[in-house]
N, CA, C and O atoms as a CHARMM CRD file, in Angstrom:
* protein
*
  324
    1    1 MET  N   -177.85600 -72.54200 151.81500 PROA 1      0.00000
    2    1 MET  CA  -178.74100 -73.01100 152.85600 PROA 1      0.00000
    3    1 MET  C   -179.82100 -71.97600 153.13600 PROA 1      0.00000
    4    1 MET  O   -179.50600 -70.81800 153.41200 PROA 1      0.00000
    5    2 PRO  N   -181.06700 -72.36500 153.07000 PROA 2      0.00000
    6    2 PRO  CA  -182.12700 -71.41900 153.42800 PROA 2      0.00000
    7    2 PRO  C   -182.07400 -71.09600 154.92000 PROA 2      0.00000
    8    2 PRO  O   -181.82300 -71.96700 155.75300 PROA 2      0.00000
    9    3 GLY  N   -182.31300 -69.84300 155.23100 PROA 3      0.00000
   10    3 GLY  CA  -182.29500 -69.42000 156.62600 PROA 3      0.00000
   11    3 GLY  C   -180.90900 -69.15300 157.17400 PROA 3      0.00000
   12    3 GLY  O   -180.76400 -68.82700 158.35200 PROA 3      0.00000
   13    4 ASP  N   -179.88400 -69.28500 156.34000 PROA 4      0.00000
   14    4 ASP  CA  -178.51300 -69.01300 156.77900 PROA 4      0.00000
   15    4 ASP  C   -178.35100 -67.51100 157.00000 PROA 4      0.00000
   16    4 ASP  O   -178.66300 -66.72000 156.10900 PROA 4      0.00000
   17    5 LYS  N   -177.87200 -67.11300 158.16000 PROA 5      0.00000
   18    5 LYS  CA  -177.78600 -65.69600 158.53100 PROA 5      0.00000
   19    5 LYS  C   -176.40600 -65.09300 158.28700 PROA 5      0.00000
   20    5 LYS  O   -176.15500 -63.97000 158.72500 PROA 5      0.00000
   21    6 ARG  N   -175.50200 -65.79600 157.60500 PROA 6      0.00000
   22    6 ARG  CA  -174.17100 -65.24200 157.35300 PROA 6      0.00000
   23    6 ARG  C   -174.26500 -64.04000 156.42800 PROA 6      0.00000
   24    6 ARG  O   -175.11200 -64.00000 155.53500 PROA 6      0.00000
   25    7 ARG  N   -173.40700 -63.07800 156.63800 PROA 7      0.00000
   26    7 ARG  CA  -173.37600 -61.88000 155.81100 PROA 7      0.00000
   27    7 ARG  C   -172.06100 -61.81300 155.05900 PROA 7      0.00000
   28    7 ARG  O   -171.02100 -62.26500 155.53900 PROA 7      0.00000
   29    8 THR  N   -172.13400 -61.24800 153.89200 PROA 8      0.00000
   30    8 THR  CA  -170.93200 -61.04400 153.10500 PROA 8      0.00000
   31    8 THR  C   -170.31400 -59.72100 153.52800 PROA 8      0.00000
   32    8 THR  O   -171.00900 -58.70600 153.58700 PROA 8      0.00000
   33    9 GLU  N   -169.02200 -59.71600 153.82100 PROA 9      0.00000
   34    9 GLU  CA  -168.33600 -58.48500 154.19100 PROA 9      0.00000
   35    9 GLU  C   -167.84300 -57.79500 152.93300 PROA 9      0.00000
   36    9 GLU  O   -167.27800 -58.42500 152.03900 PROA 9      0.00000
   37   10 VAL  N   -168.06800 -56.49200 152.88100 PROA 10     0.00000
   38   10 VAL  CA  -167.67200 -55.69800 151.73100 PROA 10     0.00000
   39   10 VAL  C   -166.83200 -54.53000 152.21800 PROA 10     0.00000
   40   10 VAL  O   -167.19100 -53.87700 153.19900 PROA 10     0.00000
   41   11 ARG  N   -165.72300 -54.25800 151.54800 PROA 11     0.00000
   42   11 ARG  CA  -164.86500 -53.11900 151.90100 PROA 11     0.00000
   43   11 ARG  C   -165.19500 -51.97000 150.96400 PROA 11     0.00000
   44   11 ARG  O   -165.26400 -52.16700 149.75100 PROA 11     0.00000
   45   12 ALA  N   -165.39900 -50.78400 151.49800 PROA 12     0.00000
   46   12 ALA  CA  -165.72700 -49.61800 150.68800 PROA 12     0.00000
   47   12 ALA  C   -164.91200 -48.42300 151.13700 PROA 12     0.00000
   48   12 ALA  O   -164.51300 -48.33300 152.29800 PROA 12     0.00000
   49   13 GLU  N   -164.66600 -47.50600 150.21800 PROA 13     0.00000
   50   13 GLU  CA  -163.95200 -46.26800 150.51700 PROA 13     0.00000
   51   13 GLU  C   -164.75100 -45.10200 149.97900 PROA 13     0.00000
   52   13 GLU  O   -165.44400 -45.23300 148.96900 PROA 13     0.00000
   53   14 ARG  N   -164.66200 -43.96900 150.63800 PROA 14     0.00000
   54   14 ARG  CA  -165.24500 -42.73400 150.12100 PROA 14     0.00000
   55   14 ARG  C   -164.10300 -41.92200 149.55500 PROA 14     0.00000
   56   14 ARG  O   -163.24700 -41.45200 150.30500 PROA 14     0.00000
   57   15 VAL  N   -164.07500 -41.74700 148.23900 PROA 15     0.00000
   58   15 VAL  CA  -162.99600 -40.96000 147.65000 PROA 15     0.00000
   59   15 VAL  C   -163.43400 -39.52900 147.36700 PROA 15     0.00000
   60   15 VAL  O   -162.63800 -38.71500 146.90200 PROA 15     0.00000
   61   16 ASP  N   -164.69300 -39.22200 147.64600 PROA 16     0.00000
   62   16 ASP  CA  -165.16900 -37.87500 147.37600 PROA 16     0.00000
   63   16 ASP  C   -165.05700 -36.96600 148.59200 PROA 16     0.00000
   64   16 ASP  O   -165.54300 -35.83500 148.56400 PROA 16     0.00000
   65   17 THR  N   -164.42400 -37.44500 149.65600 PROA 17     0.00000
   66   17 THR  CA  -164.22200 -36.62000 150.84100 PROA 17     0.00000
   67   17 THR  C   -162.77000 -36.69900 151.27700 PROA 17     0.00000
   68   17 THR  O   -162.09900 -37.70400 151.04000 PROA 17     0.00000
   69   18 LYS  N   -162.29000 -35.65800 151.90300 PROA 18     0.00000
   70   18 LYS  CA  -160.89900 -35.61300 152.35100 PROA 18     0.00000
   71   18 LYS  C   -160.58300 -36.75500 153.30900 PROA 18     0.00000
   72   18 LYS  O   -159.50200 -37.33900 153.24000 PROA 18     0.00000
   73   19 CYS  N   -161.51400 -37.07700 154.19900 PROA 19     0.00000
   74   19 CYS  CA  -161.23200 -38.12200 155.18700 PROA 19     0.00000
   75   19 CYS  C   -161.09100 -39.49700 154.54200 PROA 19     0.00000
   76   19 CYS  O   -160.47100 -40.38700 155.12400 PROA 19     0.00000
   77   20 GLY  N   -161.65800 -39.68700 153.34600 PROA 20     0.00000
   78   20 GLY  CA  -161.52500 -40.95900 152.65900 PROA 20     0.00000
   79   20 GLY  C   -160.41900 -40.94100 151.63100 PROA 20     0.00000
   80   20 GLY  O   -160.23100 -41.90800 150.89300 PROA 20     0.00000
   81   21 SER  N   -159.69500 -39.85900 151.58000 PROA 21     0.00000
   82   21 SER  CA  -158.66000 -39.67800 150.56700 PROA 21     0.00000
   83   21 SER  C   -157.48400 -40.60400 150.78900 PROA 21     0.00000
   84   21 SER  O   -157.08700 -40.87400 151.92300 PROA 21     0.00000
   85   22 VAL  N   -156.94300 -41.08000 149.70200 PROA 22     0.00000
   86   22 VAL  CA  -155.71500 -41.85800 149.76400 PROA 22     0.00000
   87   22 VAL  C   -154.64100 -41.16900 148.93900 PROA 22     0.00000
   88   22 VAL  O   -153.79100 -41.83100 148.34400 PROA 22     0.00000
   89   23 GLY  N   -154.67700 -39.86400 148.90200 PROA 23     0.00000
   90   23 GLY  CA  -153.69900 -39.10300 148.13100 PROA 23     0.00000
   91   23 GLY  C   -154.21600 -38.80300 146.74300 PROA 23     0.00000
   92   23 GLY  O   -155.37600 -39.06800 146.42900 PROA 23     0.00000
   93   24 HSD  N   -153.35000 -38.24900 145.91600 PROA 24     0.00000
   94   24 HSD  CA  -153.73700 -37.91000 144.55300 PROA 24     0.00000
   95   24 HSD  C   -153.97300 -39.17300 143.74700 PROA 24     0.00000
   96   24 HSD  O   -153.17200 -40.10700 143.79800 PROA 24     0.00000
   97   25 MET  N   -155.07400 -39.20500 142.99900 PROA 25     0.00000
   98   25 MET  CA  -155.42800 -40.37400 142.20400 PROA 25     0.00000
   99   25 MET  C   -155.76600 -39.94900 140.77900 PROA 25     0.00000
  100   25 MET  O   -156.23100 -38.83200 140.54800 PROA 25     0.00000
  101   26 THR  N   -155.52900 -40.84300 139.83500 PROA 26     0.00000
  102   26 THR  CA  -155.93200 -40.58500 138.46000 PROA 26     0.00000
  103   26 THR  C   -157.43200 -40.84600 138.33400 PROA 26     0.00000
  104   26 THR  O   -158.04600 -41.42600 139.22900 PROA 26     0.00000
  105   27 ALA  N   -158.01500 -40.41300 137.21200 PROA 27     0.00000
  106   27 ALA  CA  -159.43700 -40.63900 136.97800 PROA 27     0.00000
  107   27 ALA  C   -159.75900 -42.13300 137.01100 PROA 27     0.00000
  108   27 ALA  O   -160.79200 -42.52800 137.55000 PROA 27     0.00000
  109   28 ASP  N   -158.89400 -42.95900 136.44500 PROA 28     0.00000
  110   28 ASP  CA  -159.12200 -44.40400 136.45300 PROA 28     0.00000
  111   28 ASP  C   -159.09800 -44.97700 137.86400 PROA 28     0.00000
  112   28 ASP  O   -159.89500 -45.86000 138.18200 PROA 28     0.00000
  113   29 GLU  N   -158.19300 -44.48800 138.71700 PROA 29     0.00000
  114   29 GLU  CA  -158.12800 -44.96900 140.09400 PROA 29     0.00000
  115   29 GLU  C   -159.39100 -44.58100 140.85700 PROA 29     0.00000
  116   29 GLU  O   -159.90900 -45.37200 141.64500 PROA 29     0.00000
  117   30 ILE  N   -159.88700 -43.37100 140.62600 PROA 30     0.00000
  118   30 ILE  CA  -161.11100 -42.93500 141.29800 PROA 30     0.00000
  119   30 ILE  C   -162.28900 -43.80100 140.85400 PROA 30     0.00000
  120   30 ILE  O   -163.10400 -44.20300 141.68500 PROA 30     0.00000
  121   31 LYS  N   -162.39200 -44.09400 139.54900 PROA 31     0.00000
  122   31 LYS  CA  -163.47100 -44.95500 139.05500 PROA 31     0.00000
  123   31 LYS  C   -163.41400 -46.34400 139.68500 PROA 31     0.00000
  124   31 LYS  O   -164.45000 -46.89100 140.06300 PROA 31     0.00000
  125   32 ARG  N   -162.22100 -46.91800 139.80100 PROA 32     0.00000
  126   32 ARG  CA  -162.08100 -48.25800 140.37800 PROA 32     0.00000
  127   32 ARG  C   -162.51100 -48.29100 141.84000 PROA 32     0.00000
  128   32 ARG  O   -163.03100 -49.30700 142.30300 PROA 32     0.00000
  129   33 ARG  N   -162.30600 -47.21500 142.56600 PROA 33     0.00000
  130   33 ARG  CA  -162.61100 -47.19000 143.99600 PROA 33     0.00000
  131   33 ARG  C   -164.03400 -46.72300 144.29600 PROA 33     0.00000
  132   33 ARG  O   -164.47600 -46.79900 145.44300 PROA 33     0.00000
  133   34 SER  N   -164.75200 -46.24500 143.29300 PROA 34     0.00000
  134   34 SER  CA  -166.07400 -45.67600 143.51200 PROA 34     0.00000
  135   34 SER  C   -167.16600 -46.71800 143.32600 PROA 34     0.00000
  136   34 SER  O   -167.00000 -47.70500 142.60900 PROA 34     0.00000
  137   35 VAL  N   -168.27400 -46.47200 143.98300 PROA 35     0.00000
  138   35 VAL  CA  -169.43200 -47.34000 143.89700 PROA 35     0.00000
  139   35 VAL  C   -170.57700 -46.51900 143.32200 PROA 35     0.00000
  140   35 VAL  O   -170.78000 -45.36900 143.70900 PROA 35     0.00000
  141   36 GLY  N   -171.31900 -47.11000 142.40200 PROA 36     0.00000
  142   36 GLY  CA  -172.47700 -46.43400 141.84200 PROA 36     0.00000
  143   36 GLY  C   -172.22400 -45.92700 140.43500 PROA 36     0.00000
  144   36 GLY  O   -171.09700 -45.93600 139.94100 PROA 36     0.00000
  145   37 ALA  N   -173.30300 -45.48400 139.80200 PROA 37     0.00000
  146   37 ALA  CA  -173.23300 -45.05300 138.41100 PROA 37     0.00000
  147   37 ALA  C   -172.66300 -43.64600 138.26400 PROA 37     0.00000
  148   37 ALA  O   -171.98900 -43.34900 137.27800 PROA 37     0.00000
  149   38 VAL  N   -172.92500 -42.79000 139.22500 PROA 38     0.00000
  150   38 VAL  CA  -172.46100 -41.40800 139.15000 PROA 38     0.00000
  151   38 VAL  C   -171.12400 -41.30900 139.87700 PROA 38     0.00000
  152   38 VAL  O   -171.04400 -41.57100 141.07700 PROA 38     0.00000
  153   39 VAL  N   -170.08100 -40.93100 139.15100 PROA 39     0.00000
  154   39 VAL  CA  -168.74400 -40.85300 139.72000 PROA 39     0.00000
  155   39 VAL  C   -168.18800 -39.45400 139.52400 PROA 39     0.00000
  156   39 VAL  O   -168.12300 -38.96300 138.39700 PROA 39     0.00000
  157   40 ASN  N   -167.78800 -38.80900 140.61100 PROA 40     0.00000
  158   40 ASN  CA  -167.14900 -37.50300 140.54400 PROA 40     0.00000
  159   40 ASN  C   -165.65800 -37.74900 140.35500 PROA 40     0.00000
  160   40 ASN  O   -164.99900 -38.28200 141.24800 PROA 40     0.00000
  161   41 LEU  N   -165.12200 -37.36500 139.20300 PROA 41     0.00000
  162   41 LEU  CA  -163.73900 -37.68200 138.87100 PROA 41     0.00000
  163   41 LEU  C   -162.73200 -36.65100 139.36300 PROA 41     0.00000
  164   41 LEU  O   -161.56100 -36.71400 138.98900 PROA 41     0.00000
  165   42 THR  N   -163.15700 -35.71200 140.18600 PROA 42     0.00000
  166   42 THR  CA  -162.19100 -34.75500 140.71100 PROA 42     0.00000
  167   42 THR  C   -161.41300 -35.38900 141.85400 PROA 42     0.00000
  168   42 THR  O   -161.96500 -36.13800 142.66000 PROA 42     0.00000
  169   43 CYS  N   -160.14700 -35.08400 141.90900 PROA 43     0.00000
  170   43 CYS  CA  -159.25200 -35.61700 142.93300 PROA 43     0.00000
  171   43 CYS  C   -159.74000 -35.16400 144.31300 PROA 43     0.00000
  172   43 CYS  O   -160.03600 -33.98300 144.49700 PROA 43     0.00000
  173   44 PRO  N   -159.83000 -36.07600 145.28300 PROA 44     0.00000
  174   44 PRO  CA  -160.27800 -35.68800 146.61600 PROA 44     0.00000
  175   44 PRO  C   -159.28600 -34.78700 147.34100 PROA 44     0.00000
  176   44 PRO  O   -159.64900 -34.10700 148.30100 PROA 44     0.00000
  177   45 GLU  N   -158.04900 -34.78100 146.89100 PROA 45     0.00000
  178   45 GLU  CA  -157.00300 -34.00200 147.56000 PROA 45     0.00000
  179   45 GLU  C   -156.99800 -32.54500 147.09200 PROA 45     0.00000
  180   45 GLU  O   -156.92700 -31.63300 147.91600 PROA 45     0.00000
  181   46 CYS  N   -157.07400 -32.32100 145.77700 PROA 46     0.00000
  182   46 CYS  CA  -156.92300 -30.95100 145.27400 PROA 46     0.00000
  183   46 CYS  C   -158.08900 -30.47200 144.41200 PROA 46     0.00000
  184   46 CYS  O   -158.13000 -29.29800 144.04400 PROA 46     0.00000
  185   47 GLY  N   -159.03600 -31.34700 144.08200 PROA 47     0.00000
  186   47 GLY  CA  -160.19500 -30.92900 143.30800 PROA 47     0.00000
  187   47 GLY  C   -159.98400 -30.90900 141.80300 PROA 47     0.00000
  188   47 GLY  O   -160.90200 -30.55000 141.06500 PROA 47     0.00000
  189   48 GLU  N   -158.80400 -31.28300 141.32900 PROA 48     0.00000
  190   48 GLU  CA  -158.54000 -31.30900 139.89600 PROA 48     0.00000
  191   48 GLU  C   -158.78600 -32.70700 139.34100 PROA 48     0.00000
  192   48 GLU  O   -158.94300 -33.66000 140.10500 PROA 48     0.00000
  193   49 ILE  N   -158.81800 -32.83400 138.01000 PROA 49     0.00000
  194   49 ILE  CA  -158.96100 -34.12900 137.36400 PROA 49     0.00000
  195   49 ILE  C   -157.60600 -34.53100 136.80300 PROA 49     0.00000
  196   49 ILE  O   -157.03300 -33.81300 135.98300 PROA 49     0.00000
  197   50 HSD  N   -157.09300 -35.66900 137.23800 PROA 50     0.00000
  198   50 HSD  CA  -155.80100 -36.17000 136.77500 PROA 50     0.00000
  199   50 HSD  C   -156.05500 -37.34800 135.83900 PROA 50     0.00000
  200   50 HSD  O   -156.56400 -38.38200 136.26900 PROA 50     0.00000
  201   51 LEU  N   -155.70500 -37.19900 134.57000 PROA 51     0.00000
  202   51 LEU  CA  -155.96500 -38.25400 133.60800 PROA 51     0.00000
  203   51 LEU  C   -154.84300 -39.26600 133.52500 PROA 51     0.00000
  204   51 LEU  O   -155.06400 -40.38800 133.07000 PROA 51     0.00000
  205   52 THR  N   -153.65700 -38.90600 133.94800 PROA 52     0.00000
  206   52 THR  CA  -152.52500 -39.82900 133.86600 PROA 52     0.00000
  207   52 THR  C   -151.82900 -39.93500 135.21800 PROA 52     0.00000
  208   52 THR  O   -152.03800 -39.10800 136.10500 PROA 52     0.00000
  209   53 GLU  N   -151.01000 -40.95400 135.35800 PROA 53     0.00000
  210   53 GLU  CA  -150.21900 -41.12700 136.57600 PROA 53     0.00000
  211   53 GLU  C   -149.23900 -39.96800 136.74500 PROA 53     0.00000
  212   53 GLU  O   -148.96200 -39.53900 137.86500 PROA 53     0.00000
  213   54 GLU  N   -148.71700 -39.46500 135.62700 PROA 54     0.00000
  214   54 GLU  CA  -147.79100 -38.32200 135.68700 PROA 54     0.00000
  215   54 GLU  C   -148.50300 -37.08200 136.23600 PROA 54     0.00000
  216   54 GLU  O   -147.91900 -36.32400 137.01100 PROA 54     0.00000
  217   55 ASP  N   -149.77100 -36.87400 135.83400 PROA 55     0.00000
  218   55 ASP  CA  -150.55500 -35.75400 136.37000 PROA 55     0.00000
  219   55 ASP  C   -150.68100 -35.87100 137.88700 PROA 55     0.00000
  220   55 ASP  O   -150.50900 -34.89100 138.61100 PROA 55     0.00000
  221   56 ALA  N   -150.97900 -37.06800 138.35300 PROA 56     0.00000
  222   56 ALA  CA  -151.15700 -37.28700 139.78700 PROA 56     0.00000
  223   56 ALA  C   -149.84700 -37.07500 140.54200 PROA 56     0.00000
  224   56 ALA  O   -149.84600 -36.48700 141.62300 PROA 56     0.00000
  225   57 GLN  N   -148.73900 -37.54600 139.98600 PROA 57     0.00000
  226   57 GLN  CA  -147.44400 -37.35800 140.63900 PROA 57     0.00000
  227   57 GLN  C   -147.07100 -35.88000 140.70500 PROA 57     0.00000
  228   57 GLN  O   -146.55500 -35.41100 141.72000 PROA 57     0.00000
  229   58 GLU  N   -147.33000 -35.14900 139.62700 PROA 58     0.00000
  230   58 GLU  CA  -147.02600 -33.71600 139.61000 PROA 58     0.00000
  231   58 GLU  C   -147.88900 -32.98600 140.64500 PROA 58     0.00000
  232   58 GLU  O   -147.40600 -32.08900 141.33600 PROA 58     0.00000
  233   59 ALA  N   -149.15000 -33.36500 140.74800 PROA 59     0.00000
  234   59 ALA  CA  -150.04600 -32.73100 141.72000 PROA 59     0.00000
  235   59 ALA  C   -149.60200 -33.02600 143.14400 PROA 59     0.00000
  236   59 ALA  O   -149.70800 -32.16300 144.01600 PROA 59     0.00000
  237   60 ALA  N   -149.10900 -34.22500 143.39100 PROA 60     0.00000
  238   60 ALA  CA  -148.65300 -34.58600 144.73200 PROA 60     0.00000
  239   60 ALA  C   -147.42000 -33.78100 145.14000 PROA 60     0.00000
  240   60 ALA  O   -147.20300 -33.54800 146.32900 PROA 60     0.00000
  241   61 ARG  N   -146.61900 -33.35700 144.17500 PROA 61     0.00000
  242   61 ARG  CA  -145.41200 -32.57000 144.47600 PROA 61     0.00000
  243   61 ARG  C   -145.74000 -31.11100 144.78900 PROA 61     0.00000
  244   61 ARG  O   -144.98600 -30.44200 145.49500 PROA 61     0.00000
  245   62 ARG  N   -146.85000 -30.62400 144.27100 PROA 62     0.00000
  246   62 ARG  CA  -147.21800 -29.22900 144.49900 PROA 62     0.00000
  247   62 ARG  C   -147.73400 -29.01600 145.91200 PROA 62     0.00000
  248   62 ARG  O   -148.30500 -29.92300 146.51800 PROA 62     0.00000
  249   63 LYS  N   -147.53400 -27.84100 146.42100 PROA 63     0.00000
  250   63 LYS  CA  -148.12700 -27.48000 147.69200 PROA 63     0.00000
  251   63 LYS  C   -149.57900 -27.08600 147.42300 PROA 63     0.00000
  252   63 LYS  O   -149.88100 -26.44500 146.41600 PROA 63     0.00000
  253   64 ILE  N   -150.45900 -27.46800 148.32000 PROA 64     0.00000
  254   64 ILE  CA  -151.87800 -27.13900 148.15900 PROA 64     0.00000
  255   64 ILE  C   -152.06200 -25.62600 148.08600 PROA 64     0.00000
  256   64 ILE  O   -152.92500 -25.14900 147.35000 PROA 64     0.00000
  257   65 SER  N   -151.27100 -24.86800 148.83300 PROA 65     0.00000
  258   65 SER  CA  -151.42400 -23.41100 148.85800 PROA 65     0.00000
  259   65 SER  C   -151.01300 -22.75000 147.54800 PROA 65     0.00000
  260   65 SER  O   -151.24100 -21.55400 147.36300 PROA 65     0.00000
  261   66 GLU  N   -150.41300 -23.50900 146.64000 PROA 66     0.00000
  262   66 GLU  CA  -150.03000 -22.95400 145.34800 PROA 66     0.00000
  263   66 GLU  C   -151.09100 -23.17100 144.27700 PROA 66     0.00000
  264   66 GLU  O   -150.90400 -22.73700 143.14100 PROA 66     0.00000
  265   67 THR  N   -152.19700 -23.82900 144.60500 PROA 67     0.00000
  266   67 THR  CA  -153.22200 -24.12100 143.61100 PROA 67     0.00000
  267   67 THR  C   -154.20000 -22.95500 143.47300 PROA 67     0.00000
  268   67 THR  O   -154.39400 -22.17000 144.40100 PROA 67     0.00000
  269   68 ALA  N   -154.80400 -22.86500 142.30000 PROA 68     0.00000
  270   68 ALA  CA  -155.80200 -21.82000 142.03900 PROA 68     0.00000
  271   68 ALA  C   -157.01500 -21.99900 142.94500 PROA 68     0.00000
  272   68 ALA  O   -157.59600 -21.01600 143.40700 PROA 68     0.00000
  273   69 ARG  N   -157.39800 -23.23900 143.20000 PROA 69     0.00000
  274   69 ARG  CA  -158.55400 -23.51300 144.07100 PROA 69     0.00000
  275   69 ARG  C   -158.30900 -23.00000 145.48700 PROA 69     0.00000
  276   69 ARG  O   -159.20900 -22.42100 146.09600 PROA 69     0.00000
  277   70 TYR  N   -157.11500 -23.20300 146.01500 PROA 70     0.00000
  278   70 TYR  CA  -156.77600 -22.71800 147.34900 PROA 70     0.00000
  279   70 TYR  C   -156.86600 -21.19100 147.39500 PROA 70     0.00000
  280   70 TYR  O   -157.44300 -20.62300 148.32200 PROA 70     0.00000
  281   71 ARG  N   -156.29100 -20.53800 146.38700 PROA 71     0.00000
  282   71 ARG  CA  -156.33100 -19.06200 146.35800 PROA 71     0.00000
  283   71 ARG  C   -157.76400 -18.55300 146.29600 PROA 71     0.00000
  284   71 ARG  O   -158.09800 -17.55300 146.93300 PROA 71     0.00000
  285   72 GLN  N   -158.62100 -19.24200 145.52400 PROA 72     0.00000
  286   72 GLN  CA  -160.02100 -18.84100 145.42300 PROA 72     0.00000
  287   72 GLN  C   -160.72400 -18.96200 146.77500 PROA 72     0.00000
  288   72 GLN  O   -161.44000 -18.05200 147.19000 PROA 72     0.00000
  289   73 ILE  N   -160.51900 -20.07900 147.45400 PROA 73     0.00000
  290   73 ILE  CA  -161.13800 -20.29000 148.76600 PROA 73     0.00000
  291   73 ILE  C   -160.62900 -19.26200 149.76600 PROA 73     0.00000
  292   73 ILE  O   -161.40300 -18.73600 150.56600 PROA 73     0.00000
  293   74 LYS  N   -159.33600 -18.97300 149.72800 PROA 74     0.00000
  294   74 LYS  CA  -158.74400 -18.00200 150.64700 PROA 74     0.00000
  295   74 LYS  C   -159.32900 -16.61100 150.41000 PROA 74     0.00000
  296   74 LYS  O   -159.65800 -15.90400 151.36300 PROA 74     0.00000
  297   75 GLU  N   -159.45700 -16.21800 149.14500 PROA 75     0.00000
  298   75 GLU  CA  -160.04200 -14.89900 148.82700 PROA 75     0.00000
  299   75 GLU  C   -161.47600 -14.79300 149.30600 PROA 75     0.00000
  300   75 GLU  O   -161.87700 -13.76700 149.85400 PROA 75     0.00000
  301   76 GLU  N   -162.25900 -15.86100 149.10000 PROA 76     0.00000
  302   76 GLU  CA  -163.65400 -15.86300 149.54800 PROA 76     0.00000
  303   76 GLU  C   -163.72900 -15.73500 151.07600 PROA 76     0.00000
  304   76 GLU  O   -164.57700 -15.01300 151.60000 PROA 76     0.00000
  305   77 ALA  N   -162.84300 -16.43600 151.78200 PROA 77     0.00000
  306   77 ALA  CA  -162.84900 -16.37000 153.24400 PROA 77     0.00000
  307   77 ALA  C   -162.45200 -14.98700 153.74000 PROA 77     0.00000
  308   77 ALA  O   -163.00900 -14.48800 154.71800 PROA 77     0.00000
  309   78 GLU  N   -161.49000 -14.37000 153.06400 PROA 78     0.00000
  310   78 GLU  CA  -161.06300 -13.03800 153.47100 PROA 78     0.00000
  311   78 GLU  C   -162.13400 -11.99000 153.19900 PROA 78     0.00000
  312   78 GLU  O   -162.25200 -11.01300 153.94000 PROA 78     0.00000
  313   79 GLU  N   -162.91700 -12.18800 152.13800 PROA 79     0.00000
  314   79 GLU  CA  -164.00700 -11.24200 151.83400 PROA 79     0.00000
  315   79 GLU  C   -165.09800 -11.32100 152.89500 PROA 79     0.00000
  316   79 GLU  O   -165.69500 -10.30400 153.24900 PROA 79     0.00000
  317   80 GLU  N   -165.36500 -12.53200 153.40700 PROA 80     0.00000
  318   80 GLU  CA  -166.38700 -12.72000 154.42200 PROA 80     0.00000
  319   80 GLU  C   -165.97700 -12.18200 155.78100 PROA 80     0.00000
  320   80 GLU  O   -166.82800 -11.81400 156.59100 PROA 80     0.00000
  321   81 ALA  N   -164.67000 -12.13600 156.03400 PROA 81     0.00000
  322   81 ALA  CA  -164.17900 -11.71400 157.34900 PROA 81     0.00000
  323   81 ALA  C   -164.26200 -10.22500 157.54700 PROA 81     0.00000
  324   81 ALA  O   -163.88500  -9.72000 158.60400 PROA 81     0.00000
């Protein structure tokens, strides 16, 4: 109908930020949830790339403080202090 003002509702998620995170995801899961041509395939939870479901499960079992990325951020913060 011309002039019809109805809008289509669309559900979207931000997987590139912690607040939009749904836990550890594989690269395929991140691609499915992302919008646009440019997709950052790093996990929103730990910053690593998980290619398989087993990778994601192993990452979910690890403590964030045991990752190399966490140690790097901690060292940088301590140097600034």
